Each structure stands twice: as structure tokens, then as C-alpha cells.
C-alpha positions in Angstrom: 0.0 0.1 0.0 1.7 3.5 -1.1 1.7 6.4 0.9 -1.0 8.5 -0.6 -3.6 5.3 0.0 -2.7 5.1 3.6 -3.3 9.0 3.9 -6.6 8.6 2.4 -7.8 5.7 4.9 -6.4 7.5 7.5 -8.4 10.7 6.5 -11.4 8.5 6.1 -11.1 6.8 9.4 -10.9 10.0 11.3 -13.9 11.3 9.6 -15.9 8.3 10.6 -14.8 9.0 14.1 -15.7 12.4 14.1 -19.0 11.4 12.7 -20.0 8.8 15.2 -18.6 11.2 18.1 -21.0 14.1 16.7 -23.9 11.8 16.6 -23.3 10.2 20.3 -23.0 13.7 21.3 -26.2 14.5 19.6 -28.0 11.6 21.0 -26.6 12.2 24.4 -28.2 16.1 24.2 -31.5 14.7 22.9 -31.6 12.4 26.2 -30.7 15.0 28.5 -33.5 17.2 27.1 -36.1 14.3 27.1 -35.0 13.7 30.5 -35.7 17.6 31.4 -39.1 17.4 30.0 -40.1 14.2 31.9 -38.7 15.2 35.0 -41.3 16.4 37.8 -40.5 19.7 39.3 -39.4 18.7 42.8 -40.5 20.4 46.2 -39.2 19.7 49.4 -41.1 21.4 52.2 -39.7 21.3 55.8 -42.5 22.2 57.8 -44.4 21.0 61.2 -47.8 19.9 61.3 -49.0 22.7 63.9 -47.2 25.8 62.1 -50.0 28.0 61.1 -47.8 29.5 58.2 -47.1 26.4 57.1 -50.9 25.5 56.3 -51.3 28.7 54.5 -47.8 28.4 52.5 -49.0 25.4 51.5 -52.4 26.4 50.3 -50.7 29.1 48.4 -48.7 26.7 46.6 -51.3 24.3 45.9 -53.4 26.6 44.6 -50.6 27.8 42.3 -50.2 24.5 41.0 -54.0 24.0 40.4 -54.0 27.6 38.9 -51.1 26.6 36.4 -52.7 23.2 35.7 -49.3 21.4 36.5 -50.5 19.0 39.2 -49.0 15.9 37.0 -45.6 17.9 36.8 -45.0 18.6 40.6 -43.9 16.1 43.1 -43.7 17.4 46.8 -41.9 15.7 49.3 -42.3 16.9 53.2 -39.5 17.0 55.7 -39.7 17.2 59.6 -39.2 20.2 61.4 -40.6 20.4 65.0 -41.4 24.1 66.6 -41.4 23.0 69.8 -39.3 19.7 70.4 -38.9 20.0 74.0 -42.8 20.3 74.2 -44.0 17.3 76.7 -46.4 14.7 75.3 -49.6 16.0 77.0 -48.7 19.4 75.3 -49.6 23.0 76.8 -52.0 25.7 76.8 -51.5 27.3 73.5 -52.4 30.9 74.6 -50.5 30.8 77.7 -47.3 29.1 75.9 -47.5 31.7 72.9 -47.8 34.7 75.2 -45.1 33.6 77.5 -42.8 32.7 74.3 -43.6 35.9 72.5 -44.3 38.2 75.2 -47.6 39.0 73.7 -50.6 40.4 75.7 -54.1 39.0 75.2 -55.1 41.6 72.9 -52.1 41.1 70.8 -52.3 37.5 70.9 -56.2 37.7 69.7 -55.4 40.3 67.0 -52.4 37.8 65.5 -55.0 35.1 65.3 -57.6 37.1 63.5 -54.9 37.9 61.2 -54.5 34.2 60.6 -58.1 33.5 60.3 -58.7 36.2 57.5 -55.2 34.6 55.8 -56.7 31.1 55.9 -60.1 32.1 54.4 -58.4 33.4 51.4 -56.5 30.5 50.5 -59.7 28.1 51.8 -58.0 26.8 55.0 -60.0 27.3 58.1 -58.4 28.2 61.6 -60.6 27.6 64.6 -58.8 29.0 67.5 -60.6 27.9 70.8 -59.8 28.7 74.4 -58.4 25.1 75.5 -56.1 24.8 72.5 -53.2 23.0 72.9 -49.4 23.3 71.5 -48.7 19.5 71.0 -45.6 17.6 70.4 -45.7 16.4 67.1 -42.7 13.9 66.7 -45.4 10.8 66.4 -47.1 13.1 63.6 -43.6 13.5 61.5 -43.1 9.6 62.2 -46.5 8.9 60.4 -45.5 10.9 57.8 -42.3 9.5 56.7 -44.6 6.0 56.8 -47.0 7.6 54.3 -44.3 8.7 51.9 -43.6 5.0 51.2 -47.1 4.9 49.7 -47.5 8.2 47.9 -49.7 9.5 50.8 -47.5 12.0 52.8 -49.3 15.0 51.2 -52.9 13.6 51.6 -51.6 12.8 55.5 -50.2 15.9 56.1 -53.1 17.9 55.0 -55.3 15.8 56.9 -53.5 16.4 59.8 -53.3 20.1 59.4 -57.0 20.4 59.3 -57.5 17.7 62.1 -55.7 20.2 64.4 -56.4 23.8 63.3 -59.9 23.2 61.9 -61.6 20.3 63.8 -60.0 21.0 67.4 -58.1 17.4 67.1 -55.2 16.7 69.7 -53.1 14.9 66.9 -50.7 13.8 69.5 -53.2 11.6 71.0 -52.6 7.9 69.3 -56.3 7.3 68.9 -56.8 10.6 66.7 -53.7 9.7 64.6 -55.4 6.0 64.2 -58.6 7.8 62.7 -56.5 10.2 60.6 -54.5 7.1 59.2 -57.5 5.4 58.3 -59.3 8.4 56.8 -56.5 8.6 54.4 -56.3 4.6 53.3 -53.3 3.7 55.3 -52.6 0.5 56.8 -53.0 1.9 60.6 -51.7 -1.3 62.5 -48.1 -0.9 60.3 -48.0 2.5 60.5 -48.9 2.8 64.2 -46.2 0.0 64.8 -43.5 2.7 63.5 -44.1 5.0 66.6 -42.3 2.4 68.6 -39.7 1.3 65.9 -36.4 2.4 66.9 -35.1 2.7 63.3 -37.9 4.8 62.1 -37.5 7.2 65.3 -33.7 7.6 64.7 -34.5 8.1 60.8 -36.9 11.3 61.4 -34.6 12.4 64.5 -31.6 12.3 61.6 -33.7 14.3 59.1 -34.4 16.7 61.2 -31.2 17.1 62.5 -30.2 17.5 58.7 -32.1 20.4 57.8 -31.5 22.4 61.2 -27.6 21.7 60.4 -28.2 22.8 56.8 -29.7 26.1 58.4 -33.2 25.8 58.1 -34.5 28.1 61.0 -37.6 29.3 59.9 -40.7 27.1 58.3 -42.0 26.7 56.0 -39.0 26.4 53.9 -39.4 25.1 50.5 -36.6 23.9 48.1 -37.5 24.1 44.5 -35.5 21.5 42.4 -33.0 21.5 45.0 -31.8 24.8 44.2 -33.8 27.5 44.7 -35.1 28.3 48.3 -38.4 30.1 49.5 -38.7 30.5 53.3 -42.2 31.5 54.7 -45.6 31.6 53.1 -45.0 33.1 49.9 -47.9 34.7 47.8 -49.8 32.6 44.9 -48.3 34.9 42.5 -44.6 34.6 43.8 -45.1 30.7 43.6 -46.9 30.7 40.1 -43.9 32.8 38.8 -41.2 30.3 40.2 -43.1 27.4 38.9 -43.5 28.8 35.5 -39.9 29.6 35.0 -39.2 26.0 35.9 -41.6 24.6 33.4 -40.0 26.8 30.8 -36.2 25.5 31.5 -38.0 22.0 30.8 -39.0 23.1 27.0 -35.3 24.2 26.5 
């Protein structure tokens, strides 16, 4: 084989490799784009069941999702955060607890609650404050929410517990109450309640709460969109819609 023939074969070989590389890159790029199009927006929400701003914040987020018609494009995952981790199992009178913690007068507390009731009405959530209402220990509720995640019912149970506490005057630290709420959302009651005494389940929730606190979460609700964009507090419906639209737009690139 002469030098000219060898040179021609070498050039042809290089061109073939280049074509395959470009073609492979194009396929990889298309695959990435398809993944972006198919991937749901993940929303991690760090919150507590007895946090009123968490209830309002989620209702606003939920309303934004509904108004955009993107429910099937969103995945919500709840994470534990206890507002009152040292609260005794029997709880404390909510009025007295809040007045002592925030140095509020009776009048100021009532004003604050009236404002919260109005905010709840705006988004379709009922706050029914009453004299003997208690601030509760919510650790068991968080264990059950961790259990519910395995069956795709975490949000359903979370909302059910929020309504039970704020709207229906129920003590969601009471095991009998928790049994009824688990049954209401169609979860296996015996299996779920067994988790409350399972050391590995208890440790898992403790570690997860510790993880978020060490990450710097100190105010709730804290929402993390696509593991990169953080929103703290109950943002407006419009601000959630704006963010969600931007994230949806990225999936069309």
C-alpha cells in the first residue's frame, strides 16, 4: 500500500470517528433534553404540622399549582421540623405558651389570630382557635408522615393532620386520633402505628430533622425547588406561580 492510499484511509477513519462522536453527542443531548421534559419539579417542604404559616404557605402553593394546571408535573416531599421539640407529650395551653414565648398581651395574641384566620379564608383553610387549644408534641406525626411517603400519601396525610388540628379541634398527639386520621387517608393503621415504637423509624426522623437544622433551616415553611431555589415563609400565590412557570420553561429548552 503506497503512502497516498494510507493517507486517504487515515482521513476516512478520522471522519468516521468524528461522525460517530458528533452523532453520539447529539443523542446524549437529546436524552438530556428528554429527561428535562419528563422530570417533575421537585419541591421539598420543611415544616411542622402545627405551624399555621406552613398551612397557609402550602395552600398558596397548592393553589398556584392548580391555577397553572401542572399538578402532574410536580412532586412534593415533606420533611420534619418541630417548632417545639421539647414540648411534653401532654402539650401546653396554646394561649399561655405563645404569650410567654413571644411576650404577647392577650389582645395582641387575639389580633394575630384574627389576621391568621383572614389569611386562611383567602386560600380556603379554616383556623378555629379556641380557649383550651394546646400546643402539641408533633414527633409521632412526623414518623407517620415518613411512613406515608412510602405509599405516595404523604401530602394527603399532612393536609389531613393540619385540618384535624387547626379546623377540627383534634389532639393529633393522641394515638387514638392518629389511628382515625391514618384510616381516613387509607393507610394500613396497624403497620403505621407500629412505626411509632420502631427505633430505626424514630432515629431516621431524628436524623432528618437534624440534617435540615444543620443545613441552616430555622424558619418554616422552607421550600426547596429542584434542590436549588429556596423560598422561606408563606409566599404569595403569584410568586409561586412565577417561579413554577420559570421552572417549567426550563424543561422546554
